C-alpha positions in Angstrom: -2.3 8.1 -19.2 -6.1 8.0 -19.2 -7.6 5.0 -21.0 -10.9 5.2 -23.0 -14.0 6.0 -21.0 -15.4 3.0 -19.2 -15.1 0.8 -16.2 -12.0 -1.2 -15.3 -11.2 -3.7 -12.6 -7.9 -4.6 -11.0 -6.6 -7.1 -8.5 -4.0 -9.8 -8.0 -4.8 -11.3 -11.4 -3.5 -8.2 -13.3 -1.5 -6.3 -10.7 0.6 -6.3 -7.6 0.2 -4.3 -4.3 3.2 -4.0 -2.0 3.7 -2.4 1.4 7.2 -1.5 2.5 8.2 -1.0 6.1 11.5 0.3 7.5 13.3 -0.4 10.8 14.7 2.1 13.2 15.9 2.3 16.8 19.0 1.3 18.7 18.7 -2.4 17.6 17.6 -1.8 14.0 20.6 -3.9 12.7 18.8 -6.9 14.1 15.5 -6.4 12.2 14.5 -6.2 8.6 13.1 -3.7 6.3 10.0 -5.6 5.0 8.3 -6.0 1.7 4.7 -7.2 2.3 2.5 -8.3 -0.5 -1.3 -7.8 -0.3 -2.7 -11.1 -1.6 -6.4 -10.1 -1.7 -7.2 -6.6 -3.1 -9.4 -5.0 -5.7 -9.7 -1.7 -7.4 -12.3 -0.2 -9.6 -11.7 2.7 -12.0 -14.5 4.4 -13.8 -13.0 6.7 -16.5 -15.3 9.6 -17.4 -15.3 11.6 -20.7 -13.7 14.4 -18.7 -10.6 12.7 -17.1 -10.8 14.9 -14.0 -14.2 13.2 -13.2 -12.6 9.7 -13.1 -13.5 7.7 -9.9 -11.3 5.2 -8.3 -12.0 2.9 -5.3 -9.9 0.2 -3.8 -10.0 -2.3 -1.0 -7.3 -4.5 0.6 -7.9 -7.4 2.9 -5.7 -7.0 6.1 -5.5 -10.8 6.6 -3.9 -11.2 3.2 -0.8 -9.1 4.0 2.1 -11.5 3.6 5.7 -10.7 4.3 7.6 -11.8 1.2 11.1 -10.3 1.7 13.3 -9.0 4.5 16.1 -6.6 3.6 19.0 -6.2 6.0 19.2 -7.8 9.4 21.8 -10.1 10.9 20.2 -13.2 9.5 17.9 -14.0 6.6 14.1 -13.8 7.1 12.8 -17.4 7.8 9.3 -18.8 7.2 8.8 -18.8 11.0 9.8 -15.1 11.1 7.3 -14.4 8.3 4.5 -16.2 10.2 5.3 -14.1 13.4 5.3 -10.9 11.4 1.9 -11.8 9.9 0.5 -12.3 13.4 2.0 -8.9 14.5 0.4 -7.2 11.5 -3.0 -8.5 12.5 -2.4 -7.2 16.1 -1.5 -3.7 14.8 -4.2 -3.6 12.1 -7.4 -4.7 13.9 -10.0 -3.9 11.2 -10.6 -6.4 8.4 -9.8 -4.1 5.5 -8.2 -0.9 4.2 -10.0 1.2 1.6 -9.5 4.2 -0.7 -11.9 6.4 -2.5 -10.7 9.1 -4.9 -11.8 12.7 -4.6 -9.9 14.2 -7.6 -7.7 13.1 -10.5 -5.2 15.5 -12.2 -3.6 14.2 -15.4 -0.4 15.5 -16.9 0.9 13.5 -19.9 1.8 10.0 -18.8 1.4 10.8 -15.1 -1.4 11.6 -12.7 -2.0 12.6 -9.1 -5.0 10.9 -7.6 -6.2 12.5 -4.3 -8.6 10.7 -2.0 -9.5 9.3 1.3 -7.6 6.3 2.7 -9.5 4.5 5.5 -7.5 2.4 8.0 -9.1 1.0 11.1 -12.2 3.2 10.6 -10.3 6.5 10.3 -10.1 8.4 7.0 -7.3 10.7 6.0 -6.4 12.4 2.7 -3.6 11.0 0.6 -2.1 11.8 -2.8 -1.1 8.9 -5.0 1.5 9.6 -7.7 0.9 7.4 -10.8 2.8 6.9 -14.1 2.1 4.8 -17.2 4.9 3.3 -19.1 5.4 0.1 -21.1 1.9 -1.1 -20.7 2.0 -0.8 -16.9 0.5 1.8 -14.5 2.6 2.3 -11.4 1.6 4.2 -8.3 3.2 5.1 -5.0 2.3 6.9 -1.8 3.5 7.1 1.8 1.5 6.7 5.0 2.5 7.9 8.4 0.9 5.3 10.7 0.4 7.8 13.5 -2.0 9.8 11.3 -4.4 6.9 11.5 -3.8 6.4 15.3 -1.6 3.4 14.7 1.3 2.8 17.1 4.1 1.3 15.0 5.3 -2.1 16.1 8.2 -2.3 18.6 10.3 -5.2 19.9 13.2 -5.7 22.3 11.7 -3.2 24.8 11.5 -0.5 22.1 15.0 -0.9 20.9 13.8 -2.2 17.5 10.9 -0.3 15.9 9.0 -0.1 12.7 9.3 3.4 11.4 6.2 5.5 11.3 6.4 6.0 7.5 5.2 3.1 5.4 5.4 3.1 1.6 2.8 1.6 -0.6 3.5 0.7 -4.2 1.4 -0.9 -6.9 1.7 -1.9 -10.5 -1.2 -2.9 -12.8 -1.6 -3.8 -16.4 -2.6 -0.6 -18.2 -6.2 -0.8 -19.5 -6.6 -0.4 -23.3 
């Protein structure tokens, strides 16, 4: 799982970062579970001789969150819908970026748990990221409860359609060699 000691950089050129939201509420059948791609992001990994001392930082540009897919709903997600969703994202996330800084890395075979501080809208909270390496790719996942960061999930139709508090984040990058 851990590459040779050194510094590695990741971003859209060698990876993908996705945010997945889910709908709830009385009118949830009208909405979509969304897949949102982060178009501008970067991550730096400094691998130490002792893997537990590896340092990871990442940053994502809020303005680059682009809805790419809508699952469910009574009609397909249109380009106009995507443009409205992008505007809504910017209203909910008022700071320009989201960042992460690791505090510990625990490696076990081809998987790792990276713990650290995720900062959204100026508020930092601890998260654990589960990572695995397979087939030349490193994949990671973690979930965020928006309310932990003081974010009120988006609602529509007088609250009958809501974005669930839990948001899943997934990434995949080319494994460094």
